[in-house]
N, C-alpha and C positions, 0 to 999 in steps of 0.2 A: 618711740611710735615708728611706724611704717612711714617714708617720704611719700607723702602726696604732692608734693609741690608742683609738680608738671601739670596738673589736672585742673581744671575750670571750676569754677566753684559749684556751678550748678552739675557737673560732673561726680565732683565730691559729696553733694548730696543725694547721689544715688548710689555710688560705688564704695566710697572710702569705708574702710572698716566694716567690711561685710561679714557680719557673723556667720559659720557655717558649722553645722555638727556634721557626726559623722555620716547622718543621714543625707547629707548634700541638699539638703532645700536649697530652692532659689530665693524664696521670699526667707525674709529674716524670721527667726522662732522665737518666742515669747516663752521664756522662761520662768514660769510660775510656782516659784518654789522659795520656802522660806530659809533653808540649809542645805547642805550639802555632805555628802557620805564622802568616807575614806578605804582604803583598803585595809590600812593599818593602822594602829595606833602612833607609830612611829611617822607615818605622812601626816598625820592629823596634825602632831605635836610640830612637824617641818612646815608645814602650812600656816598654822597658828604662828609662829615664832617669825615668819618672813622668810625664812631660809629656802624656801620651796614654793613656787608660784601655785595658785590656788585659790577659789571663792572660798568662802567661810560661812558668809551669814548675808541674807540680802539687804540686810540695812546698810551694808556699804559694800559689797561686795556679789554683783549680778550678773549674768553674760550679756543679759538684755540690755540693761542699764549703761554697761559699759559699753557697749556698743555704739549706743546713741552718744555718749560722752566722747569716746573715740572720733566719732562722726564728727561731731560740732564743732571739737577741738581742730580738725582738720579744716574746716570749714573757715573756722574763724582765723587761722595761722598761728593758734596756740600750740603749747606742748603739750597741756593737760587740762580736762574739765571735769569738773565735781557735779553731777546732777542735783537736785534735789525739790522737794514737796512742792514747792510753789515758787515766783517769782521773789515773792518778800523772804521766803526762806533762804532763799540764793544770797540776796542782800544781807542778812541777817549773818547768815553764817560766814559771808567775805570779812564782813566787819569784826565779828568774833575770832577771827583766825589773823587777821594785821592789825588789830587795835587794842589797847588794853586803857585801863583806869588810868585818867589823866593826859590821854589824849583828846587831838583836838581834830574836828572834820570840818573840811570848806566845802560848803555844797552851793550848787545853784540855788537860787529861791524858786526856780519854777519848776520843782519836782511833783509826781505824782504822790497825792493826799495820803498815803498809808506811809510812805518811804519818811515825809516829814516827821508823820505819827511816830515813826520806829526812831529815827534818829532823836526826836524831841523827848517823847516821852518813855522811852525803855531804855536807851542806850545812855540817855542824860540821867538817869537813875544811878548807874554803874559810872558816872564820874568822866563820860566822854561828852564833850563838848562840842557844839555845831553852829557855825556861824554861815549866814546866807548871802548870798552877793549874786548881782546880775549877769546873769552867763555869758551876756555878750561885752561885758566890761573888762578888758583883760587887766586894765590898771586897777581894779576893784581887786581881783581875786590875789593881785601883788601885795594890796597894801592888806588886807584881810589875813596874809599868812602870819603864823605866831611861830615860836621856837618848838612849840609841841605840837604842829600841824604835822598830821602823820597820813590824811588822806583825802586828795580832792575828788568830789563825785560829782557826775554830771548826767542829764539824758538829753540826748540831741540824735533828731530832733524831740525836742519836749512835750508833756502833755499838759495841755492841749493845745498850745499856740505854735507848737512847731516851730518854733526858736532853733536856732542853729549854734551850738560852740564850736569854737576852732581846738579840736583835739587837738592838734599838734603843738598850736603856741600854750595851752593848757597842759601839756606834758611837759613841756619846757620849763612852765613854773613851779610845776609840782617836784619835777627832779632837780631843780636849782635849790630848793629848799629841802630836799631829803626826804620829800612824801613821794607818795604812788597816786597815781590819776587809775580811776575807775568810771568805766563810761558803761550806761545803761542802754543796749543797742536793741531794744526790745520794737523800736519804730518801724526799723529800719531792715535788720537781721544782717547777716552776714554775706548775702548776696548783693546788698546796696550799699554796706559799709563795714571797715574794717578795723576796728579802732586800734589794736595791737600794731597794726602795720603804721599805724601813724604817730606812735609814741606812746600809748597807752600801756599799763600795766594789766589791768583786770578788765574782762568786759561780764557783763552780767545779765541775762535774759528773764524776761517771763518767756518759759515756752509756749506756755498757756494760749500767748496769741499767734504769732505770723508761722512761728516753727511748726504748731500743730496744724493752724490754719482752719479749722472748721467747728470751734468752738467744743472740742469735746473731753480735755482733760487739762486737769491743771498741773504744773510742775516748772520748775526752775533752772539755771545752771549758771555756773561761774565758770570761765576760761581763763589761762594763763599760763604761768610758766610752771616748771618742775617741782620749785621749791614753794613757792606760795600756794599754789594750786594742789600740786599734785602730791605734796607733804603737808604743809600746815592745814589746808583746808580739809583736805581727806580726811587729817586725824579729827577733825573738828565733827566732820561727817559720822566718823565712825566710831566716836564718843556720843555726842548728843543726838543724832539720829533722823535729823529731820529730812527723810530718804525719798527720793523719788521709786514708785511702784514697779516693778517690771512691766504689767500691762502699758501703764501709761509711755514708758520709754519706748516700747512697741509701738505705740502710736504716734508718737513724736519721730520716731526713725521714717516710717511711712509719712509723716508730714514733710521729713528734709528731703524726700525724693521728688515732692513736686513743687517746693519753694521757690525754685528759680521763675519757673513759669507763672506762679501766682503772683508774685510780685512784681511781675512784670505788669499783669492785668489791674493789679492793683493800683499800680503808680499810672497806667493809661487814664483809668475810669477817673481817679480822682483829680487829675489835672485837669480833666475835660468838665468836671463838676465844679471843680474851684474856679475855672473861667468862666463859666455860664452863671454860676451863684454873684460874681463880680458884676454882673450886669442886671442884677434883680433889686427892684426896689425894696427900701425898707433896711436893705444891708450896709451898716456902715463901715464894716470892713473885712476881709475873707483872709484868713490865714492858710498860707501851703506854701512851702518852700520853692514849688515849681513856677510860682507867678513870678513875673516881674518887678509886682509890687512890694514882693517881701525882703524884710531889710537883709536878712541873709543870703538872697538869692545866689549872689557870684560864690561866697564861701560853699554853699551846697554843691553849687555845681564844680568846684574844686575838691570836696570833700567826698561825696558819694561817688560810687561805681555805677558804669554803667551796662544796662541789662539789653541787648540787642543792638549796642551803637546808642542806646539814648538813656541819656541822665536819671537814674531812679530817685523819685525826692519822697516815696512813700505812700501809705494810702490814706492818711488823713487829713482833715478838711474840717478847719472850724470856722463859725462866722459869728461877726458878732451884730446883734439886729438893734434897731432905734428904740423899739419899746420897751426894752428891760426883759425883765424875767416873764413879764406878761404875754410879751411876742414870743418869747423864746418857748415858751411852754404851748400857745398856741399851734407853732410852728409843729414840734415833737407830737402833741395829741392830734395832729388832723393827718399825720402819717397813716397810710393801709401797708405800705410793703415795709417800710423800715422796721427794724427791730428796736423796739425802746429796751437799751440795756447799755450798760455800761462798759460791756467786754468789748473788744475790737480784735483784729486779725481774722476776723471769720470769713467765710467764703459768702455770708450773710451780710449785708449792710447793716451798721447799727447806727443809732442816735440816742444821746444823750445831753443832759443839762450838767457841764460840770460842777455849777457853784453849789448845787443841792446834791451831788453824786459823787465822783470821784475825789473832788476837793471838798467835800462837805462837812469832813469832820476838823478842818482845820480852821485857824481863828479868822473873820473876816479883814482883819489888818494884813493877813499872810496871803489871802486872796487879792487885796487891792494891789499889793506888792508884786503878786506874780501876774497881773494883768488879766485875772480871771472876775469878768463883769457878771451882772446878773443877765444880762442880754446875751450871752456867749453859747453858743450852741456846738459839740462836735460832732463830726459824721466820720464813721471809721467806712471806708469805702471799701463794698463787698466787690462780687463778681458777676454780677448781675448787670443786664443792659444798662447803659447810664442814661440813654434817654426815660427809661422807667425809673431811675432815681430822680432826673429831674422833675419827671411829671409828678412825682409823691412828694417831692417836697414842694413844688409850686401851690399844692393845695393849701398850704398854710400860710405859704407867703403872697 
């Protein structure tokens, strides 16, 4: 691929891998086609055989999707990217391309509920076992390794408590055991965190979140090296087909153009809201990596990138209410501005009760171990005026 290493990440979001047809359009075109035509039968045969470059079928080759893949790979500092139909299909495609029956996954116990269900209820049926450990306890990671451990998987910051995992240290643990480290980078995006540069092997995204930024489309992506992603994972995509649509890829391309300025605004408002929430009665604890009270605040300062000279801690704020579910639901039901929905990464601030939504399908014991109590509320801070967000939350507090 082209060398974009001399550009900043926000420039990459606007300019990297600019697709341009013979019409010389300035804004990226969207190629809404299922198939592609050839001048001769010989040309078709050469493209299908991989002897000549060219598009075949939009399940696995489409110019708009490829433009999104090249741009995201450049922003993450990876060789290759494969785009998928959703964030969960990205995790599935990654697992299916690097694991086999009998392998072992070592994962953070504080993962998105659907990821846990994928590991336990689907991959588990095919002989792939998963062990969950405290994301911040490096000794626990080392102790839980098995001879057949092939993948370490983390979210950092995680959902919904914003715990930070030490990517470089976990990469060393994984590589020492002959395993890979995969990082779900959904909460920060490549403008705030670049796991590959910290030693990770694979980066997973739910493009649905901040990469889009306006809650319009569902999609996912995996970024990594030319062999594991460019060949192995692409081969799985070509055969199994959990593909990103060209239209969604075009939307995500446009989203990447504004990712840097959006993430800066999300971070500034989230930190301001978190600091305000710490002063409110009835709140037992506020979770946001930018707070001095956050247990991994110093790690976040080292690991997260800066936007405009200021470290970015992300747009997620969670808080635990003293009154349990009743108090949490009262706050949620009182809002008039915030959207009651489990999605995040939107221009519009959202609020949800993780124990009964994002993590409602995992067991109560798993929620307890992950620290997700009945009084926990998660807010994904959007781009509204932060004073309006405070006033809206104050109704229920």
